[in-house]
CHARMM-style PDB file with segment names, atoms N, HN, CA, C and O in Angstrom:
ATOM      1  N   MET     1     -21.647  -6.726   3.886  1.00  0.00      PROA
ATOM      2  CA  MET     1     -21.473  -8.160   3.720  1.00  0.00      PROA
ATOM      3  C   MET     1     -20.435  -8.637   4.739  1.00  0.00      PROA
ATOM      4  O   MET     1     -19.431  -7.964   4.974  1.00  0.00      PROA
ATOM      5  N   ILE     2     -20.681  -9.773   5.325  1.00  0.00      PROA
ATOM      6  HN  ILE     2     -21.496 -10.319   5.133  1.00  0.00      PROA
ATOM      7  CA  ILE     2     -19.773 -10.330   6.322  1.00  0.00      PROA
ATOM      8  C   ILE     2     -18.570 -10.979   5.640  1.00  0.00      PROA
ATOM      9  O   ILE     2     -18.681 -11.512   4.536  1.00  0.00      PROA
ATOM     10  N   VAL     3     -17.424 -10.927   6.308  1.00  0.00      PROA
ATOM     11  HN  VAL     3     -17.333 -10.494   7.205  1.00  0.00      PROA
ATOM     12  CA  VAL     3     -16.207 -11.587   5.843  1.00  0.00      PROA
ATOM     13  C   VAL     3     -15.940 -12.750   6.793  1.00  0.00      PROA
ATOM     14  O   VAL     3     -15.886 -12.569   8.009  1.00  0.00      PROA
ATOM     15  N   LEU     4     -15.775 -13.943   6.229  1.00  0.00      PROA
ATOM     16  HN  LEU     4     -15.820 -14.090   5.241  1.00  0.00      PROA
ATOM     17  CA  LEU     4     -15.572 -15.135   7.052  1.00  0.00      PROA
ATOM     18  C   LEU     4     -14.140 -15.630   6.980  1.00  0.00      PROA
ATOM     19  O   LEU     4     -13.477 -15.541   5.947  1.00  0.00      PROA
ATOM     20  N   ASP     5     -13.687 -16.149   8.099  1.00  0.00      PROA
ATOM     21  HN  ASP     5     -14.225 -16.221   8.939  1.00  0.00      PROA
ATOM     22  CA  ASP     5     -12.385 -16.792   8.195  1.00  0.00      PROA
ATOM     23  C   ASP     5     -12.579 -18.305   8.050  1.00  0.00      PROA
ATOM     24  O   ASP     5     -13.703 -18.783   7.899  1.00  0.00      PROA
ATOM     25  N   SER     6     -11.504 -19.030   8.097  1.00  0.00      PROA
ATOM     26  HN  SER     6     -10.590 -18.642   8.221  1.00  0.00      PROA
ATOM     27  CA  SER     6     -11.547 -20.477   7.871  1.00  0.00      PROA
ATOM     28  C   SER     6     -12.379 -21.243   8.893  1.00  0.00      PROA
ATOM     29  O   SER     6     -13.184 -22.094   8.515  1.00  0.00      PROA
ATOM     30  N   SER     7     -12.201 -20.958  10.167  1.00  0.00      PROA
ATOM     31  HN  SER     7     -11.548 -20.267  10.474  1.00  0.00      PROA
ATOM     32  CA  SER     7     -12.855 -21.758  11.212  1.00  0.00      PROA
ATOM     33  C   SER     7     -14.365 -21.841  11.077  1.00  0.00      PROA
ATOM     34  O   SER     7     -14.905 -22.947  11.115  1.00  0.00      PROA
ATOM     35  N   PRO     8     -15.084 -20.719  10.920  1.00  0.00      PROA
ATOM     36  CA  PRO     8     -16.537 -20.854  10.788  1.00  0.00      PROA
ATOM     37  C   PRO     8     -16.946 -21.650   9.549  1.00  0.00      PROA
ATOM     38  O   PRO     8     -17.915 -22.408   9.590  1.00  0.00      PROA
ATOM     39  N   LEU     9     -16.216 -21.481   8.460  1.00  0.00      PROA
ATOM     40  HN  LEU     9     -15.429 -20.866   8.427  1.00  0.00      PROA
ATOM     41  CA  LEU     9     -16.539 -22.239   7.247  1.00  0.00      PROA
ATOM     42  C   LEU     9     -16.339 -23.735   7.460  1.00  0.00      PROA
ATOM     43  O   LEU     9     -17.170 -24.547   7.053  1.00  0.00      PROA
ATOM     44  N   ILE    10     -15.246 -24.085   8.092  1.00  0.00      PROA
ATOM     45  HN  ILE    10     -14.571 -23.425   8.423  1.00  0.00      PROA
ATOM     46  CA  ILE    10     -14.959 -25.498   8.332  1.00  0.00      PROA
ATOM     47  C   ILE    10     -16.016 -26.111   9.244  1.00  0.00      PROA
ATOM     48  O   ILE    10     -16.549 -27.178   8.943  1.00  0.00      PROA
ATOM     49  N   TYR    11     -16.322 -25.446  10.352  1.00  0.00      PROA
ATOM     50  HN  TYR    11     -15.889 -24.579  10.596  1.00  0.00      PROA
ATOM     51  CA  TYR    11     -17.282 -26.013  11.302  1.00  0.00      PROA
ATOM     52  C   TYR    11     -18.699 -26.044  10.743  1.00  0.00      PROA
ATOM     53  O   TYR    11     -19.425 -27.015  10.957  1.00  0.00      PROA
ATOM     54  N   LEU    12     -19.095 -25.007  10.039  1.00  0.00      PROA
ATOM     55  HN  LEU    12     -18.505 -24.219   9.865  1.00  0.00      PROA
ATOM     56  CA  LEU    12     -20.429 -25.023   9.427  1.00  0.00      PROA
ATOM     57  C   LEU    12     -20.505 -26.071   8.321  1.00  0.00      PROA
ATOM     58  O   LEU    12     -21.531 -26.732   8.160  1.00  0.00      PROA
ATOM     59  N   GLY    13     -19.428 -26.223   7.562  1.00  0.00      PROA
ATOM     60  HN  GLY    13     -18.595 -25.686   7.693  1.00  0.00      PROA
ATOM     61  CA  GLY    13     -19.400 -27.246   6.518  1.00  0.00      PROA
ATOM     62  C   GLY    13     -19.461 -28.650   7.092  1.00  0.00      PROA
ATOM     63  O   GLY    13     -20.176 -29.506   6.572  1.00  0.00      PROA
ATOM     64  N   LYS    14     -18.710 -28.889   8.164  1.00  0.00      PROA
ATOM     65  HN  LYS    14     -18.129 -28.193   8.586  1.00  0.00      PROA
ATOM     66  CA  LYS    14     -18.706 -30.214   8.798  1.00  0.00      PROA
ATOM     67  C   LYS    14     -20.075 -30.578   9.356  1.00  0.00      PROA
ATOM     68  O   LYS    14     -20.458 -31.748   9.358  1.00  0.00      PROA
ATOM     69  N   SER    15     -20.808 -29.584   9.826  1.00  0.00      PROA
ATOM     70  HN  SER    15     -20.497 -28.633   9.824  1.00  0.00      PROA
ATOM     71  CA  SER    15     -22.115 -29.855  10.442  1.00  0.00      PROA
ATOM     72  C   SER    15     -23.269 -29.654   9.459  1.00  0.00      PROA
ATOM     73  O   SER    15     -24.430 -29.612   9.867  1.00  0.00      PROA
ATOM     74  N   ASN    16     -22.953 -29.530   8.160  1.00  0.00      PROA
ATOM     75  HN  ASN    16     -22.010 -29.564   7.830  1.00  0.00      PROA
ATOM     76  CA  ASN    16     -23.981 -29.305   7.130  1.00  0.00      PROA
ATOM     77  C   ASN    16     -24.869 -28.114   7.470  1.00  0.00      PROA
ATOM     78  O   ASN    16     -26.086 -28.168   7.298  1.00  0.00      PROA
ATOM     79  N   ALA    17     -24.258 -27.048   7.949  1.00  0.00      PROA
ATOM     80  HN  ALA    17     -23.269 -27.004   8.089  1.00  0.00      PROA
ATOM     81  CA  ALA    17     -25.020 -25.889   8.400  1.00  0.00      PROA
ATOM     82  C   ALA    17     -24.616 -24.600   7.691  1.00  0.00      PROA
ATOM     83  O   ALA    17     -24.804 -23.514   8.240  1.00  0.00      PROA
ATOM     84  N   LEU    18     -24.064 -24.699   6.482  1.00  0.00      PROA
ATOM     85  HN  LEU    18     -23.911 -25.581   6.036  1.00  0.00      PROA
ATOM     86  CA  LEU    18     -23.709 -23.486   5.744  1.00  0.00      PROA
ATOM     87  C   LEU    18     -24.935 -22.619   5.460  1.00  0.00      PROA
ATOM     88  O   LEU    18     -24.805 -21.415   5.236  1.00  0.00      PROA
ATOM     89  N   PHE    19     -26.116 -23.221   5.469  1.00  0.00      PROA
ATOM     90  HN  PHE    19     -26.222 -24.198   5.651  1.00  0.00      PROA
ATOM     91  CA  PHE    19     -27.354 -22.474   5.236  1.00  0.00      PROA
ATOM     92  C   PHE    19     -27.556 -21.364   6.269  1.00  0.00      PROA
ATOM     93  O   PHE    19     -28.263 -20.393   6.001  1.00  0.00      PROA
ATOM     94  N   ILE    20     -26.950 -21.498   7.429  1.00  0.00      PROA
ATOM     95  HN  ILE    20     -26.375 -22.287   7.647  1.00  0.00      PROA
ATOM     96  CA  ILE    20     -27.084 -20.469   8.467  1.00  0.00      PROA
ATOM     97  C   ILE    20     -26.534 -19.138   7.968  1.00  0.00      PROA
ATOM     98  O   ILE    20     -27.072 -18.078   8.286  1.00  0.00      PROA
ATOM     99  N   ILE    21     -25.462 -19.199   7.187  1.00  0.00      PROA
ATOM    100  HN  ILE    21     -25.024 -20.060   6.929  1.00  0.00      PROA
ATOM    101  CA  ILE    21     -24.894 -17.965   6.626  1.00  0.00      PROA
ATOM    102  C   ILE    21     -25.939 -17.268   5.771  1.00  0.00      PROA
ATOM    103  O   ILE    21     -26.112 -16.053   5.865  1.00  0.00      PROA
ATOM    104  N   ARG    22     -26.635 -18.029   4.939  1.00  0.00      PROA
ATOM    105  HN  ARG    22     -26.494 -19.016   4.863  1.00  0.00      PROA
ATOM    106  CA  ARG    22     -27.665 -17.459   4.061  1.00  0.00      PROA
ATOM    107  C   ARG    22     -28.797 -16.849   4.888  1.00  0.00      PROA
ATOM    108  O   ARG    22     -29.282 -15.761   4.575  1.00  0.00      PROA
ATOM    109  N   GLU    23     -29.213 -17.542   5.932  1.00  0.00      PROA
ATOM    110  HN  GLU    23     -28.819 -18.426   6.186  1.00  0.00      PROA
ATOM    111  CA  GLU    23     -30.308 -17.051   6.766  1.00  0.00      PROA
ATOM    112  C   GLU    23     -29.943 -15.763   7.493  1.00  0.00      PROA
ATOM    113  O   GLU    23     -30.792 -14.890   7.675  1.00  0.00      PROA
ATOM    114  N   LEU    24     -28.697 -15.643   7.906  1.00  0.00      PROA
ATOM    115  HN  LEU    24     -28.007 -16.352   7.759  1.00  0.00      PROA
ATOM    116  CA  LEU    24     -28.279 -14.465   8.665  1.00  0.00      PROA
ATOM    117  C   LEU    24     -27.801 -13.311   7.786  1.00  0.00      PROA
ATOM    118  O   LEU    24     -28.072 -12.148   8.087  1.00  0.00      PROA
ATOM    119  N   TYR    25     -27.090 -13.628   6.699  1.00  0.00      PROA
ATOM    120  HN  TYR    25     -26.870 -14.572   6.454  1.00  0.00      PROA
ATOM    121  CA  TYR    25     -26.419 -12.575   5.927  1.00  0.00      PROA
ATOM    122  C   TYR    25     -26.720 -12.587   4.434  1.00  0.00      PROA
ATOM    123  O   TYR    25     -26.316 -11.655   3.739  1.00  0.00      PROA
ATOM    124  N   ARG    26     -27.387 -13.563   3.923  1.00  0.00      PROA
ATOM    125  HN  ARG    26     -27.716 -14.321   4.487  1.00  0.00      PROA
ATOM    126  CA  ARG    26     -27.649 -13.797   2.498  1.00  0.00      PROA
ATOM    127  C   ARG    26     -26.420 -14.273   1.748  1.00  0.00      PROA
ATOM    128  O   ARG    26     -26.461 -15.312   1.089  1.00  0.00      PROA
ATOM    129  N   LYS    27     -25.321 -13.524   1.839  1.00  0.00      PROA
ATOM    130  HN  LYS    27     -25.288 -12.680   2.374  1.00  0.00      PROA
ATOM    131  CA  LYS    27     -24.063 -13.894   1.180  1.00  0.00      PROA
ATOM    132  C   LYS    27     -22.916 -13.549   2.114  1.00  0.00      PROA
ATOM    133  O   LYS    27     -23.068 -12.752   3.040  1.00  0.00      PROA
ATOM    134  N   ALA    28     -21.771 -14.159   1.858  1.00  0.00      PROA
ATOM    135  HN  ALA    28     -21.648 -14.807   1.106  1.00  0.00      PROA
ATOM    136  CA  ALA    28     -20.583 -13.878   2.658  1.00  0.00      PROA
ATOM    137  C   ALA    28     -19.367 -13.831   1.749  1.00  0.00      PROA
ATOM    138  O   ALA    28     -19.310 -14.489   0.710  1.00  0.00      PROA
ATOM    139  N   LEU    29     -18.417 -13.048   2.165  1.00  0.00      PROA
ATOM    140  HN  LEU    29     -18.463 -12.514   3.009  1.00  0.00      PROA
ATOM    141  CA  LEU    29     -17.176 -12.895   1.424  1.00  0.00      PROA
ATOM    142  C   LEU    29     -16.094 -13.722   2.113  1.00  0.00      PROA
ATOM    143  O   LEU    29     -15.984 -13.710   3.339  1.00  0.00      PROA
ATOM    144  N   ILE    30     -15.304 -14.432   1.332  1.00  0.00      PROA
ATOM    145  HN  ILE    30     -15.393 -14.442   0.336  1.00  0.00      PROA
ATOM    146  CA  ILE    30     -14.140 -15.118   1.887  1.00  0.00      PROA
ATOM    147  C   ILE    30     -12.906 -14.696   1.093  1.00  0.00      PROA
ATOM    148  O   ILE    30     -12.919 -14.714  -0.138  1.00  0.00      PROA
ATOM    149  N   PRO    31     -11.849 -14.319   1.794  1.00  0.00      PROA
ATOM    150  CA  PRO    31     -10.615 -13.938   1.114  1.00  0.00      PROA
ATOM    151  C   PRO    31      -9.998 -15.134   0.382  1.00  0.00      PROA
ATOM    152  O   PRO    31     -10.226 -16.281   0.767  1.00  0.00      PROA
ATOM    153  N   PRO    32      -9.219 -14.872  -0.670  1.00  0.00      PROA
ATOM    154  CA  PRO    32      -8.593 -15.959  -1.430  1.00  0.00      PROA
ATOM    155  C   PRO    32      -7.757 -16.916  -0.579  1.00  0.00      PROA
ATOM    156  O   PRO    32      -7.745 -18.118  -0.844  1.00  0.00      PROA
ATOM    157  N   LEU    33      -7.064 -16.408   0.429  1.00  0.00      PROA
ATOM    158  HN  LEU    33      -7.074 -15.431   0.643  1.00  0.00      PROA
ATOM    159  CA  LEU    33      -6.267 -17.300   1.278  1.00  0.00      PROA
ATOM    160  C   LEU    33      -7.148 -18.239   2.093  1.00  0.00      PROA
ATOM    161  O   LEU    33      -6.762 -19.378   2.354  1.00  0.00      PROA
ATOM    162  N   VAL    34      -8.316 -17.776   2.492  1.00  0.00      PROA
ATOM    163  HN  VAL    34      -8.629 -16.850   2.279  1.00  0.00      PROA
ATOM    164  CA  VAL    34      -9.261 -18.632   3.209  1.00  0.00      PROA
ATOM    165  C   VAL    34      -9.775 -19.711   2.262  1.00  0.00      PROA
ATOM    166  O   VAL    34      -9.883 -20.876   2.647  1.00  0.00      PROA
ATOM    167  N   TYR    35     -10.093 -19.331   1.028  1.00  0.00      PROA
ATOM    168  HN  TYR    35     -10.005 -18.385   0.715  1.00  0.00      PROA
ATOM    169  CA  TYR    35     -10.521 -20.316   0.026  1.00  0.00      PROA
ATOM    170  C   TYR    35      -9.453 -21.393  -0.145  1.00  0.00      PROA
ATOM    171  O   TYR    35      -9.753 -22.587  -0.153  1.00  0.00      PROA
ATOM    172  N   LYS    36      -8.210 -20.955  -0.282  1.00  0.00      PROA
ATOM    173  HN  LYS    36      -7.966 -19.985  -0.276  1.00  0.00      PROA
ATOM    174  CA  LYS    36      -7.115 -21.909  -0.476  1.00  0.00      PROA
ATOM    175  C   LYS    36      -7.013 -22.862   0.708  1.00  0.00      PROA
ATOM    176  O   LYS    36      -6.882 -24.073   0.528  1.00  0.00      PROA
ATOM    177  N   GLU    37      -7.074 -22.313   1.919  1.00  0.00      PROA
ATOM    178  HN  GLU    37      -7.181 -21.330   2.066  1.00  0.00      PROA
ATOM    179  CA  GLU    37      -6.945 -23.143   3.120  1.00  0.00      PROA
ATOM    180  C   GLU    37      -8.108 -24.126   3.267  1.00  0.00      PROA
ATOM    181  O   GLU    37      -7.900 -25.309   3.536  1.00  0.00      PROA
ATOM    182  N   VAL    38      -9.317 -23.631   3.091  1.00  0.00      PROA
ATOM    183  HN  VAL    38      -9.486 -22.670   2.873  1.00  0.00      PROA
ATOM    184  CA  VAL    38     -10.498 -24.465   3.336  1.00  0.00      PROA
ATOM    185  C   VAL    38     -10.770 -25.418   2.175  1.00  0.00      PROA
ATOM    186  O   VAL    38     -10.998 -26.608   2.393  1.00  0.00      PROA
ATOM    187  N   VAL    39     -10.750 -24.911   0.956  1.00  0.00      PROA
ATOM    188  HN  VAL    39     -10.565 -23.945   0.779  1.00  0.00      PROA
ATOM    189  CA  VAL    39     -11.158 -25.723  -0.189  1.00  0.00      PROA
ATOM    190  C   VAL    39      -9.984 -26.484  -0.803  1.00  0.00      PROA
ATOM    191  O   VAL    39     -10.024 -27.712  -0.885  1.00  0.00      PROA
ATOM    192  N   GLU    40      -8.964 -25.791  -1.226  1.00  0.00      PROA
ATOM    193  HN  GLU    40      -8.931 -24.794  -1.160  1.00  0.00      PROA
ATOM    194  CA  GLU    40      -7.873 -26.465  -1.940  1.00  0.00      PROA
ATOM    195  C   GLU    40      -7.114 -27.444  -1.046  1.00  0.00      PROA
ATOM    196  O   GLU    40      -6.915 -28.602  -1.413  1.00  0.00      PROA
ATOM    197  N   VAL    41      -6.695 -26.976   0.121  1.00  0.00      PROA
ATOM    198  HN  VAL    41      -6.857 -26.036   0.419  1.00  0.00      PROA
ATOM    199  CA  VAL    41      -5.972 -27.858   1.038  1.00  0.00      PROA
ATOM    200  C   VAL    41      -6.914 -28.930   1.579  1.00  0.00      PROA
ATOM    201  O   VAL    41      -6.538 -30.097   1.686  1.00  0.00      PROA
ATOM    202  N   GLY    42      -8.129 -28.534   1.917  1.00  0.00      PROA
ATOM    203  HN  GLY    42      -8.434 -27.585   1.830  1.00  0.00      PROA
ATOM    204  CA  GLY    42      -9.106 -29.491   2.430  1.00  0.00      PROA
ATOM    205  C   GLY    42      -9.421 -30.605   1.444  1.00  0.00      PROA
ATOM    206  O   GLY    42      -9.541 -31.765   1.839  1.00  0.00      PROA
ATOM    207  N   ARG    43      -9.556 -30.268   0.174  1.00  0.00      PROA
ATOM    208  HN  ARG    43      -9.459 -29.326  -0.146  1.00  0.00      PROA
ATOM    209  CA  ARG    43      -9.837 -31.296  -0.848  1.00  0.00      PROA
ATOM    210  C   ARG    43      -8.660 -32.251  -0.998  1.00  0.00      PROA
ATOM    211  O   ARG    43      -8.848 -33.459  -1.142  1.00  0.00      PROA
ATOM    212  N   ARG    44      -7.438 -31.702  -0.965  1.00  0.00      PROA
ATOM    213  HN  ARG    44      -7.286 -30.721  -0.848  1.00  0.00      PROA
ATOM    214  CA  ARG    44      -6.252 -32.565  -1.059  1.00  0.00      PROA
ATOM    215  C   ARG    44      -6.193 -33.557   0.105  1.00  0.00      PROA
ATOM    216  O   ARG    44      -5.718 -34.683  -0.046  1.00  0.00      PROA
ATOM    217  N   LYS    45      -6.680 -33.122   1.260  1.00  0.00      PROA
ATOM    218  HN  LYS    45      -7.066 -32.208   1.383  1.00  0.00      PROA
ATOM    219  CA  LYS    45      -6.670 -33.989   2.448  1.00  0.00      PROA
ATOM    220  C   LYS    45      -7.927 -34.850   2.544  1.00  0.00      PROA
ATOM    221  O   LYS    45      -8.049 -35.667   3.457  1.00  0.00      PROA
ATOM    222  N   GLY    46      -8.858 -34.674   1.612  1.00  0.00      PROA
ATOM    223  HN  GLY    46      -8.759 -34.010   0.870  1.00  0.00      PROA
ATOM    224  CA  GLY    46     -10.053 -35.506   1.577  1.00  0.00      PROA
ATOM    225  C   GLY    46     -11.152 -35.102   2.547  1.00  0.00      PROA
ATOM    226  O   GLY    46     -11.992 -35.930   2.900  1.00  0.00      PROA
ATOM    227  N   PHE    47     -11.165 -33.847   2.986  1.00  0.00      PROA
ATOM    228  HN  PHE    47     -10.482 -33.175   2.700  1.00  0.00      PROA
ATOM    229  CA  PHE    47     -12.181 -33.381   3.932  1.00  0.00      PROA
ATOM    230  C   PHE    47     -13.485 -33.076   3.204  1.00  0.00      PROA
ATOM    231  O   PHE    47     -13.499 -32.298   2.251  1.00  0.00      PROA
ATOM    232  N   GLU    48     -14.571 -33.684   3.648  1.00  0.00      PROA
ATOM    233  HN  GLU    48     -14.559 -34.317   4.423  1.00  0.00      PROA
ATOM    234  CA  GLU    48     -15.873 -33.487   3.009  1.00  0.00      PROA
ATOM    235  C   GLU    48     -16.365 -32.051   3.117  1.00  0.00      PROA
ATOM    236  O   GLU    48     -17.053 -31.566   2.219  1.00  0.00      PROA
ATOM    237  N   ASP    49     -16.023 -31.367   4.198  1.00  0.00      PROA
ATOM    238  HN  ASP    49     -15.464 -31.761   4.927  1.00  0.00      PROA
ATOM    239  CA  ASP    49     -16.469 -29.983   4.348  1.00  0.00      PROA
ATOM    240  C   ASP    49     -15.883 -29.096   3.256  1.00  0.00      PROA
ATOM    241  O   ASP    49     -16.478 -28.074   2.913  1.00  0.00      PROA
ATOM    242  N   ALA    50     -14.738 -29.463   2.706  1.00  0.00      PROA
ATOM    243  HN  ALA    50     -14.256 -30.294   2.985  1.00  0.00      PROA
ATOM    244  CA  ALA    50     -14.135 -28.688   1.621  1.00  0.00      PROA
ATOM    245  C   ALA    50     -15.042 -28.701   0.397  1.00  0.00      PROA
ATOM    246  O   ALA    50     -15.201 -27.677  -0.268  1.00  0.00      PROA
ATOM    247  N   GLU    51     -15.632 -29.843   0.097  1.00  0.00      PROA
ATOM    248  HN  GLU    51     -15.502 -30.674   0.637  1.00  0.00      PROA
ATOM    249  CA  GLU    51     -16.560 -29.935  -1.041  1.00  0.00      PROA
ATOM    250  C   GLU    51     -17.828 -29.132  -0.777  1.00  0.00      PROA
ATOM    251  O   GLU    51     -18.350 -28.474  -1.678  1.00  0.00      PROA
ATOM    252  N   ALA    52     -18.319 -29.185   0.449  1.00  0.00      PROA
ATOM    253  HN  ALA    52     -17.895 -29.719   1.180  1.00  0.00      PROA
ATOM    254  CA  ALA    52     -19.531 -28.436   0.791  1.00  0.00      PROA
ATOM    255  C   ALA    52     -19.303 -26.941   0.604  1.00  0.00      PROA
ATOM    256  O   ALA    52     -20.163 -26.242   0.069  1.00  0.00      PROA
ATOM    257  N   VAL    53     -18.154 -26.451   1.043  1.00  0.00      PROA
ATOM    258  HN  VAL    53     -17.455 -27.019   1.478  1.00  0.00      PROA
ATOM    259  CA  VAL    53     -17.826 -25.031   0.884  1.00  0.00      PROA
ATOM    260  C   VAL    53     -17.641 -24.715  -0.593  1.00  0.00      PROA
ATOM    261  O   VAL    53     -18.154 -23.704  -1.071  1.00  0.00      PROA
ATOM    262  N   LYS    54     -16.922 -25.554  -1.322  1.00  0.00      PROA
ATOM    263  HN  LYS    54     -16.505 -26.375  -0.933  1.00  0.00      PROA
ATOM    264  CA  LYS    54     -16.697 -25.316  -2.758  1.00  0.00      PROA
ATOM    265  C   LYS    54     -18.014 -25.205  -3.515  1.00  0.00      PROA
ATOM    266  O   LYS    54     -18.143 -24.380  -4.420  1.00  0.00      PROA
ATOM    267  N   ASN    55     -18.981 -26.022  -3.155  1.00  0.00      PROA
ATOM    268  HN  ASN    55     -18.876 -26.692  -2.420  1.00  0.00      PROA
ATOM    269  CA  ASN    55     -20.278 -26.001  -3.834  1.00  0.00      PROA
ATOM    270  C   ASN    55     -21.035 -24.691  -3.638  1.00  0.00      PROA
ATOM    271  O   ASN    55     -21.947 -24.383  -4.405  1.00  0.00      PROA
ATOM    272  N   GLU    56     -20.670 -23.925  -2.626  1.00  0.00      PROA
ATOM    273  HN  GLU    56     -19.929 -24.175  -2.003  1.00  0.00      PROA
ATOM    274  CA  GLU    56     -21.344 -22.646  -2.355  1.00  0.00      PROA
ATOM    275  C   GLU    56     -20.629 -21.447  -2.977  1.00  0.00      PROA
ATOM    276  O   GLU    56     -21.134 -20.326  -2.914  1.00  0.00      PROA
ATOM    277  N   ILE    57     -19.456 -21.674  -3.579  1.00  0.00      PROA
ATOM    278  HN  ILE    57     -19.046 -22.585  -3.631  1.00  0.00      PROA
ATOM    279  CA  ILE    57     -18.699 -20.582  -4.191  1.00  0.00      PROA
ATOM    280  C   ILE    57     -19.456 -20.064  -5.410  1.00  0.00      PROA
ATOM    281  O   ILE    57     -19.921 -20.839  -6.246  1.00  0.00      PROA
ATOM    282  N   GLY    58     -19.570 -18.756  -5.494  1.00  0.00      PROA
ATOM    283  HN  GLY    58     -19.192 -18.127  -4.815  1.00  0.00      PROA
ATOM    284  CA  GLY    58     -20.273 -18.123  -6.609  1.00  0.00      PROA
ATOM    285  C   GLY    58     -21.738 -17.877  -6.314  1.00  0.00      PROA
ATOM    286  O   GLY    58     -22.411 -17.158  -7.053  1.00  0.00      PROA
ATOM    287  N   GLY    59     -22.228 -18.455  -5.263  1.00  0.00      PROA
ATOM    288  HN  GLY    59     -21.682 -19.039  -4.663  1.00  0.00      PROA
ATOM    289  CA  GLY    59     -23.616 -18.236  -4.844  1.00  0.00      PROA
ATOM    290  C   GLY    59     -23.611 -17.594  -3.471  1.00  0.00      PROA
ATOM    291  O   GLY    59     -23.580 -16.371  -3.335  1.00  0.00      PROA
ATOM    292  N   LEU    60     -23.642 -18.435  -2.469  1.00  0.00      PROA
ATOM    293  HN  LEU    60     -23.668 -19.428  -2.579  1.00  0.00      PROA
ATOM    294  CA  LEU    60     -23.615 -17.979  -1.082  1.00  0.00      PROA
ATOM    295  C   LEU    60     -22.280 -17.335  -0.727  1.00  0.00      PROA
ATOM    296  O   LEU    60     -22.243 -16.321  -0.031  1.00  0.00      PROA
ATOM    297  N   LEU    61     -21.198 -17.914  -1.198  1.00  0.00      PROA
ATOM    298  HN  LEU    61     -21.228 -18.738  -1.764  1.00  0.00      PROA
ATOM    299  CA  LEU    61     -19.854 -17.457  -0.843  1.00  0.00      PROA
ATOM    300  C   LEU    61     -19.161 -16.812  -2.036  1.00  0.00      PROA
ATOM    301  O   LEU    61     -19.153 -17.354  -3.141  1.00  0.00      PROA
ATOM    302  N   ILE    62     -18.586 -15.657  -1.789  1.00  0.00      PROA
ATOM    303  HN  ILE    62     -18.592 -15.216  -0.891  1.00  0.00      PROA
ATOM    304  CA  ILE    62     -17.880 -14.908  -2.828  1.00  0.00      PROA
ATOM    305  C   ILE    62     -16.414 -14.825  -2.431  1.00  0.00      PROA
ATOM    306  O   ILE    62     -16.086 -14.350  -1.344  1.00  0.00      PROA
ATOM    307  N   VAL    63     -15.533 -15.285  -3.311  1.00  0.00      PROA
ATOM    308  HN  VAL    63     -15.800 -15.670  -4.195  1.00  0.00      PROA
ATOM    309  CA  VAL    63     -14.094 -15.217  -3.052  1.00  0.00      PROA
ATOM    310  C   VAL    63     -13.590 -13.879  -3.564  1.00  0.00      PROA
ATOM    311  O   VAL    63     -13.657 -13.585  -4.758  1.00  0.00      PROA
ATOM    312  N   GLN    64     -13.084 -13.077  -2.638  1.00  0.00      PROA
ATOM    313  HN  GLN    64     -13.030 -13.316  -1.669  1.00  0.00      PROA
ATOM    314  CA  GLN    64     -12.649 -11.720  -2.998  1.00  0.00      PROA
ATOM    315  C   GLN    64     -11.876 -11.143  -1.821  1.00  0.00      PROA
ATOM    316  O   GLN    64     -12.171 -11.451  -0.666  1.00  0.00      PROA
ATOM    317  N   HSD    65     -10.892 -10.312  -2.114  1.00  0.00      PROA
ATOM    318  HN  HSD    65     -10.652 -10.062  -3.052  1.00  0.00      PROA
ATOM    319  CA  HSD    65     -10.210  -9.585  -1.046  1.00  0.00      PROA
ATOM    320  C   HSD    65     -11.221  -8.640  -0.409  1.00  0.00      PROA
ATOM    321  O   HSD    65     -11.987  -7.999  -1.129  1.00  0.00      PROA
ATOM    322  N   PRO    66     -11.248  -8.534   0.904  1.00  0.00      PROA
ATOM    323  CA  PRO    66     -12.249  -7.697   1.577  1.00  0.00      PROA
ATOM    324  C   PRO    66     -12.258  -6.235   1.145  1.00  0.00      PROA
ATOM    325  O   PRO    66     -13.304  -5.589   1.205  1.00  0.00      PROA
ATOM    326  N   HSD    67     -11.135  -5.705   0.719  1.00  0.00      PROA
ATOM    327  HN  HSD    67     -10.285  -6.230   0.671  1.00  0.00      PROA
ATOM    328  CA  HSD    67     -11.083  -4.289   0.351  1.00  0.00      PROA
ATOM    329  C   HSD    67     -11.534  -4.016  -1.080  1.00  0.00      PROA
ATOM    330  O   HSD    67     -11.719  -2.858  -1.453  1.00  0.00      PROA
ATOM    331  N   GLU    68     -11.713  -5.064  -1.892  1.00  0.00      PROA
ATOM    332  HN  GLU    68     -11.563  -6.005  -1.590  1.00  0.00      PROA
ATOM    333  CA  GLU    68     -12.175  -4.883  -3.273  1.00  0.00      PROA
ATOM    334  C   GLU    68     -13.677  -4.681  -3.299  1.00  0.00      PROA
ATOM    335  O   GLU    68     -14.402  -5.254  -2.486  1.00  0.00      PROA
ATOM    336  N   GLU    69     -14.142  -3.869  -4.228  1.00  0.00      PROA
ATOM    337  HN  GLU    69     -13.553  -3.404  -4.888  1.00  0.00      PROA
ATOM    338  CA  GLU    69     -15.581  -3.714  -4.406  1.00  0.00      PROA
ATOM    339  C   GLU    69     -16.035  -4.647  -5.505  1.00  0.00      PROA
ATOM    340  O   GLU    69     -15.296  -4.923  -6.450  1.00  0.00      PROA
ATOM    341  N   GLY    70     -17.279  -5.140  -5.370  1.00  0.00      PROA
ATOM    342  HN  GLY    70     -17.879  -4.916  -4.602  1.00  0.00      PROA
ATOM    343  CA  GLY    70     -17.729  -6.043  -6.401  1.00  0.00      PROA
ATOM    344  C   GLY    70     -19.168  -6.279  -6.398  1.00  0.00      PROA
ATOM    345  OT1 GLY    70     -19.672  -7.032  -7.232  1.00  0.00      PROA
TER     346      GLY     70
END
């Protein structure tokens, strides 16, 4: 499973292209700090891409430390 950092999530969310992750990898893992940066901070600042990413949590995107198994 691929591990994503903040930048690809932000840019894919802004361009309504998060579906590309599903097409290429099915699911992706994001570390908790990336979730905090993209979703929590982004929502506080009113960024629409933060909502798009949040809507994919638990389906396309899994919040987990990369070294944990799950």
